[in-house]
Each structure stands twice: as C-alpha cells, then as structure tokens.
C-alpha positions as CSV (number, residue, x, y, z in Angstrom):
1,X,74.2,99.8,173.5
2,X,76.5,100.1,170.5
3,X,76.7,103.5,168.7
4,X,76.9,103.7,164.9
5,X,79.8,105.9,163.8
6,X,78.8,108.7,161.4
7,X,81.7,109.8,159.2
8,X,81.3,112.9,157.1
9,X,83.7,113.1,154.1
10,X,84.4,116.3,152.2
11,X,85.7,115.0,148.8
12,X,83.7,116.8,146.1
13,X,84.9,117.7,142.7
14,X,87.3,115.4,140.9
15,X,88.2,111.8,140.8
16,X,91.6,112.8,142.2
17,X,89.9,113.8,145.4
18,X,87.1,111.1,145.5
19,X,89.0,108.0,144.7
20,X,91.6,108.2,147.5
21,X,88.8,109.2,149.9
22,X,86.9,106.1,148.8
23,X,89.9,103.9,149.4
24,X,90.1,105.2,153.0
25,X,86.3,104.8,153.5
26,X,86.5,101.2,152.3
27,X,89.3,100.5,154.7
28,X,87.4,102.2,157.5
29,X,84.3,100.1,156.7
30,X,86.4,96.9,157.2
31,X,87.3,98.1,160.7
32,X,83.8,99.2,161.5
33,X,81.2,97.6,159.2
34,X,78.3,99.5,160.7
35,X,79.7,102.9,160.0
36,X,77.4,105.5,158.4
37,X,79.2,107.4,155.6
38,X,78.1,110.7,154.0
39,X,80.1,112.3,151.2
40,X,79.7,116.0,150.6
41,X,80.3,117.4,147.1
42,X,79.6,120.3,144.8
43,X,77.6,118.4,142.2
44,X,80.3,117.9,139.7
45,X,80.0,115.0,137.2
46,X,82.7,112.9,138.8
47,X,80.8,112.7,142.0
48,X,77.9,110.9,140.4
49,X,80.1,108.9,138.1
50,X,82.2,107.5,141.0
51,X,80.0,107.6,144.1
52,X,76.6,106.7,142.8
53,X,77.9,103.6,141.0
54,X,78.6,101.8,144.3
55,X,75.8,103.4,146.3
56,X,77.8,105.7,148.5
57,X,75.5,108.3,150.1
58,X,76.2,111.9,149.1
59,X,74.8,115.4,149.4
60,X,75.5,118.5,147.2
61,X,76.3,121.9,148.6
62,X,76.8,125.2,146.9
63,X,80.5,125.8,146.3
64,X,82.8,127.4,143.8
65,X,86.6,127.7,143.4
66,X,87.9,131.0,144.7
67,X,91.6,131.2,143.8
68,X,92.3,132.9,140.4
69,X,89.8,134.2,137.9
70,X,88.2,137.6,137.5
71,X,87.1,139.9,140.2
72,X,83.5,139.3,139.4
73,X,84.2,135.6,139.6
74,X,85.8,135.9,143.0
75,X,82.7,137.9,144.2
76,X,80.4,135.1,143.0
77,X,82.6,132.6,144.7
78,X,82.5,134.5,147.9
79,X,78.7,134.6,147.9
80,X,78.7,130.8,147.1
81,X,81.0,130.2,150.0
82,X,78.6,132.0,152.4
83,X,75.7,130.1,151.0
84,X,77.6,126.8,151.2
85,X,78.7,127.5,154.7
86,X,75.0,128.0,155.8
87,X,74.1,124.7,154.1
88,X,77.1,123.0,155.8
89,X,76.0,124.3,159.3
90,X,72.5,122.8,158.8
91,X,74.0,119.6,157.5
92,X,76.4,119.1,160.4
93,X,73.7,119.9,163.0
94,X,71.3,117.5,161.4
95,X,73.8,114.7,160.6
96,X,75.8,115.0,163.9
97,X,79.0,113.4,162.6
98,X,81.6,111.9,164.9
99,X,84.4,113.0,162.6
100,X,84.9,115.2,159.5
101,X,87.5,113.9,157.1
102,X,88.4,116.4,154.3
103,X,90.6,115.7,151.4
104,X,90.8,119.2,149.9
105,X,88.8,121.0,147.2
106,X,86.6,123.9,147.7
107,X,83.8,121.9,149.4
108,X,86.2,121.0,152.2
109,X,86.5,124.6,153.4
110,X,82.9,125.5,154.4
111,X,82.0,121.9,155.6
112,X,85.2,121.6,157.6
113,X,84.6,125.0,159.2
114,X,81.0,124.1,160.0
115,X,82.1,120.8,161.5
116,X,84.7,122.5,163.7
117,X,82.2,125.1,164.9
118,X,79.7,122.4,165.9
119,X,82.3,120.5,167.9
120,X,83.2,117.8,165.4
121,X,86.9,116.8,165.2
122,X,88.4,117.6,161.8
123,X,91.1,115.5,160.1
124,X,92.5,116.4,156.7
125,X,94.4,114.8,153.9
126,X,96.6,116.9,151.7
127,X,97.3,114.8,148.6
128,X,99.6,117.2,146.7
129,X,103.1,118.5,147.2
130,X,101.7,122.0,147.6
131,X,98.6,122.2,149.8
132,X,95.4,123.9,148.5
133,X,93.8,126.9,150.0
134,X,91.0,125.0,151.9
135,X,93.4,122.6,153.6
136,X,95.9,125.5,154.5
137,X,93.1,127.3,156.2
138,X,91.5,124.3,157.9
139,X,94.9,123.0,159.0
140,X,94.9,125.6,161.8
141,X,91.9,123.9,163.4
142,X,92.4,120.3,162.3
143,X,93.3,117.6,164.9
144,X,95.6,115.8,162.4
145,X,96.7,116.2,158.8
146,X,97.8,113.4,156.6
147,X,100.1,114.3,153.7
148,X,100.9,112.5,150.5
149,X,104.3,114.2,149.8
150,X,107.0,115.3,152.3
151,X,107.0,118.8,150.8
152,X,103.5,119.5,152.0
153,X,104.7,119.4,155.6
154,X,106.1,123.0,155.3
155,X,102.5,124.3,155.3
156,X,101.3,122.8,158.5
157,X,102.2,122.4,162.2
158,X,104.7,119.5,162.5
159,X,102.8,118.4,165.6
160,X,99.7,117.7,163.5
161,X,101.3,116.3,160.4
162,X,101.7,112.6,159.5
163,X,103.4,111.5,156.2
164,X,101.1,108.6,155.1
165,X,101.4,108.9,151.3
166,X,98.3,108.8,149.2
167,X,96.0,105.8,149.4
168,X,95.5,103.6,146.3
169,X,92.6,101.4,145.5
170,X,93.0,97.7,146.4
171,X,93.0,96.7,142.7
172,X,96.0,99.0,142.1
173,X,97.8,97.8,145.2
174,X,97.5,94.2,143.9
175,X,99.6,95.2,140.9
176,X,102.6,96.3,143.0
177,X,104.7,93.3,141.8
178,X,103.5,93.5,138.3
179,X,105.8,94.5,135.4
180,X,105.2,94.6,131.6
181,X,108.4,94.9,129.6
182,X,108.2,96.2,126.0
183,X,109.9,94.1,123.3
184,X,110.8,95.9,120.0
185,X,108.5,94.9,117.2
186,X,105.6,94.0,119.5
187,X,102.5,96.1,120.1
188,X,103.3,99.1,122.3
189,X,100.3,99.7,124.6
190,X,100.0,103.4,125.5
191,X,97.7,104.5,128.3
192,X,96.6,108.1,128.0
193,X,94.8,109.9,130.8
194,X,94.1,113.5,131.5
195,X,92.5,112.9,134.8
196,X,88.9,111.9,135.7
197,X,87.5,114.7,133.5
198,X,89.9,114.3,130.7
199,X,92.2,117.1,129.3
200,X,91.5,118.7,125.9
201,X,95.2,119.6,125.4
202,X,96.3,116.1,126.0
203,X,93.6,114.7,123.8
204,X,94.6,117.0,120.9
205,X,98.3,115.9,121.4
206,X,97.2,112.3,121.4
207,X,95.4,112.7,118.1
208,X,98.6,114.1,116.5
209,X,100.7,111.4,118.1
210,X,98.5,108.6,116.9
211,X,98.3,110.0,113.4
212,X,102.1,110.1,113.1
213,X,102.6,106.7,114.6
214,X,100.0,105.3,112.2
215,X,101.6,107.0,109.2
216,X,104.9,105.3,110.1
217,X,103.2,102.0,110.3
218,X,104.0,101.5,113.9
219,X,102.4,98.7,115.9
220,X,100.6,100.1,118.9
221,X,97.4,100.2,120.8
222,X,95.8,103.2,122.6
223,X,94.0,103.0,125.9
224,X,92.5,106.5,126.3
225,X,90.4,108.0,129.1
226,X,89.1,111.1,127.4
227,X,86.6,112.8,129.6
228,X,83.0,113.2,128.5
229,X,83.5,116.2,126.1
230,X,86.0,114.5,123.7
231,X,85.0,110.9,123.9
232,X,82.9,110.7,120.7
233,X,85.4,112.8,118.7
234,X,88.4,110.7,119.7
235,X,86.7,107.3,119.2
236,X,85.6,108.3,115.7
237,X,89.1,109.7,114.9
238,X,90.9,106.5,116.0
239,X,88.3,104.4,114.1
240,X,88.9,106.4,110.9
241,X,92.7,105.9,111.2
242,X,92.1,102.2,111.7
243,X,94.3,102.0,114.9
244,X,93.7,99.6,117.8
245,X,92.2,101.4,120.7
246,X,89.9,101.3,123.7
247,X,88.4,104.7,124.3
248,X,86.1,105.8,127.1
249,X,85.2,109.0,128.9
250,X,86.0,107.3,132.2
251,X,87.2,103.8,133.2
252,X,86.0,102.2,136.4
253,X,88.7,99.5,136.1
254,X,91.9,101.4,135.7
255,X,93.8,98.4,137.2
256,X,93.0,96.5,134.0
257,X,94.6,99.2,131.9
258,X,97.6,99.6,134.1
259,X,98.2,95.8,133.9
260,X,98.4,96.0,130.1
261,X,100.2,99.2,129.4
262,X,103.9,99.7,128.6
263,X,103.8,103.6,128.8
264,X,101.6,106.2,130.3
265,X,101.0,109.7,129.0
266,X,99.2,111.5,131.8
267,X,98.6,114.6,133.9
268,X,100.4,114.7,137.2
269,X,97.6,114.9,139.8
270,X,98.3,113.2,143.1
271,X,96.1,110.2,142.4
272,X,97.7,109.6,139.0
273,X,101.3,110.0,140.3
274,X,100.5,107.6,143.2
275,X,99.0,105.0,140.9
276,X,101.9,105.2,138.4
277,X,104.3,104.7,141.3
278,X,102.4,101.8,142.8
279,X,102.2,99.8,139.5
280,X,105.6,100.9,138.3
281,X,104.4,102.2,134.9
282,X,106.9,104.4,133.0
283,X,105.3,107.7,132.1
284,X,105.5,110.9,130.3
285,X,103.9,113.4,132.6
286,X,102.2,116.6,131.3
287,X,101.5,118.8,134.4
288,X,98.4,121.0,134.3
289,X,99.9,124.5,134.0
290,X,97.0,126.2,135.7
291,X,97.0,123.9,138.7
292,X,97.0,125.9,142.0
293,X,100.6,126.8,143.0
294,X,101.8,124.6,140.2
295,X,101.3,121.6,142.4
296,X,101.2,119.1,139.5
297,X,104.7,120.0,138.4
298,X,105.9,119.4,142.0
299,X,104.0,116.1,142.1
300,X,105.7,115.0,138.8
301,X,109.1,115.9,140.1
302,X,109.0,113.1,142.6
303,X,108.7,110.4,139.9
304,X,111.3,112.1,137.7
305,X,113.8,112.2,140.5
306,X,113.2,108.5,141.1
307,X,114.0,107.8,137.4
308,X,110.5,106.6,136.7
309,X,109.1,109.3,134.5
310,X,109.8,112.2,132.2
311,X,108.1,115.6,132.1
312,X,106.8,117.5,129.1
313,X,105.3,120.9,129.6
314,X,102.2,121.8,127.6
315,X,104.2,124.2,125.4
316,X,106.5,121.3,124.6
317,X,103.9,118.8,123.3
318,X,105.4,119.0,119.8
319,X,108.2,116.8,121.3
320,X,105.7,114.0,122.3
321,X,106.0,112.1,119.0
322,X,109.8,112.1,118.8
323,X,110.0,111.1,122.5
324,X,107.5,108.1,122.1
325,X,109.3,107.1,118.8
326,X,112.6,107.1,120.6
327,X,111.2,104.9,123.4
328,X,109.8,102.5,120.9
329,X,113.2,102.3,119.2
330,X,115.0,101.9,122.5
331,X,113.1,99.3,124.6
332,X,115.9,99.2,127.1
333,X,115.4,102.9,127.9
334,X,111.7,102.5,128.3
335,X,111.9,99.4,130.4
336,X,114.6,101.0,132.6
337,X,111.9,103.4,133.9
338,X,109.6,100.5,135.0
339,X,109.2,100.0,138.7
340,X,111.6,102.8,139.6
341,X,109.1,104.8,141.6
342,X,107.5,102.0,143.6
343,X,109.2,103.1,146.8
344,X,107.2,106.4,146.6
345,X,103.9,104.6,147.1
346,X,102.8,103.5,150.5
347,X,100.6,100.5,149.7
348,X,99.2,100.4,153.3
349,X,98.2,104.1,153.3
350,X,94.4,103.5,153.2
351,X,94.4,101.1,156.2
352,X,96.8,103.2,158.2
353,X,94.7,106.3,157.7
354,X,91.5,104.5,158.5
355,X,93.0,103.3,161.8
356,X,94.1,106.8,162.7
357,X,90.7,108.2,161.9
358,X,89.1,105.7,164.2
359,X,91.5,106.7,167.0
360,X,90.2,110.3,166.7
361,X,86.6,109.3,167.3
362,X,85.2,109.6,170.8
363,X,82.0,107.6,171.3
C-alpha cells in the first residue's frame, strides 16, 4: 500500500520566505503528486495573500520576532515562543510529517524544534548571505541545510551545507534569456518594489523621483508594488501628476513586470536579488538598514560585484533622481548592467532542492 508523504513547511511571514518555499513545493509536487503539504505561519498578511490564492493549506501559530527591540518586547516574544512551541508540538504530533522544511523566519524556530523532538527529519534553507537566528539555532539539529549565497556557509557545519542558490518561480526562470534594452527618447519603464509588504521610505523616495521626472518632461512609466498601507496614496499621487503607472499593493504576476522593465528600484531581500539576477534586470538596490545582521546589504553586494546593480543607502536617497536621470541620459551605461548577474541565479534550484528533500524521507 502506498503512503502519502506529509511535508510540513515553516515559511511564515513575508513573501521573501513564502515564494521560494512555494517554488520548491511545486517542484516537489511534480515528483510526488499525492504529497500532502501544510504550511505553518504566524498569521501575517502575506501568508493569506500568497498561499490562500492557490489553495495551499496553512495553519497559524503564535510567534513574534525576538532579535532587537525593547526589553519588554523581548519578554513578550519569549512568552510567544513558549506558547508557539506548545502549539507546534501538538501540530507535529497530530500531523505526523515525514519531513520538516524550514526557510527561516521566527515561525521556523519553534516548529523546527518540535519536529526534531518528535523524530521528524529537519531540512533548512537559508536564503540570505547572513543566516537568521532561527536557522542558526536549528542548523545544529538539521540533517541538511541549503544556502542561497556562499557566505552563509560560514555559519553551519560544512558536512550539512549545500550551495543550491535560491529557487525562483517558473515564470521568472522562463525570462532567463530575456533582455529589454533602453533606447534614449523612448519610455523608460521603472519597476519599484519594497518587498511583498512594501517599504514606506522607498515609496516616499519614489514620489519625489516621479515628481522631478515629470517636471522635466521625461517620458517614463512606473510599475510600483507599494504594500497595502501606501497603495491608495501613491495611486492618487501618480494620477494627479498625470504620469503613466501601474500601481498595486502586491502583484501576483511579477514576471509580467520584469518582462517590461528597463530598471528596478528595490530592496535587497534574497528573493528580489535572486529574481533580478535571473531576469538580468539592472537595478538600484536600497537595502533595508534594520535587516538582521545587515543581510540585505550583503545580498546586494553580490549583484554589485557582478556589475549588475548599484547600491543606495537610505540616507542617500536624495541621490536617486540624479542617478536615474544619468541612466536615462546614458542608455549605454544602463544597458551595460543588463544580464550581468545571471550567473548568480541557479535556475534549477527548486527542482534540485525538491529531489534532495525527497531523498531525506524514509517511508
């Protein structure tokens, strides 16, 4: 009698965690169509936005971020961790997964520990150059650890670590040979993304950039993923200026935007850096300064060293307009960045990781 594989996935929080995990889950489902998947999250908006749309089963546990913040906040996080761990133990005993696959974030910690204590093999994926707290802790008990950047290997046992890169969605992989060159005088299409939840500082900088470009009479179009909080404000602002734009809180078809854009202005989360590399889109990267261990700056550096992107710190955003203006006036410079980082993206990462997960399952 055949046994249905039960795969428990800890990927709660942001789109940066969820979307790569989904790419691996989809690849795993191709190998084993009858697999039963269960995602574990913390109830953040991105989980519903991304998982519920395609009907992926999910549960919500109590969890809070621990690193940083005030002492009282850390105490509350500690109580949440104990409560979440109790919930995770009940979940793993009830669900009886054949494997736990964790991709970081504060949900991964209690669920991964509960899985290990109940005899479930643990496999992790560290997407960033500098591993987060949950993965560093769980790395001691994990059977295998996939890493997205070579620098992350320093934090784990070399016997457990496999450099896979970060998985990209199939629609993104399909754009690997795509290239859009900008021609002076034509419409420059700018893709602005602050991550799945948006970024207020980037949104404010975008408003200033667009106003200045419009004042100069430049021909451009904005594709802007704003996050839910700023969507209405930005859409109304762009409409008032009369500029061409497509503005949404979250895009479910980023491949369509990547296929059009000449330039990206984005954060430097692992997912974003991977997708920029895969599609070869030139970018101005604005790392999140409060990211744990400054991992976004480290992520960005890989594209910069490849000659595929430029970095602006948040306190340098006044330079955004002059930089974009210079690129519009010098198409050769802009186009020279295109495609330079493609070697950094492993387009087979999702299928390779799915096969390795399957090899870890004992039925």
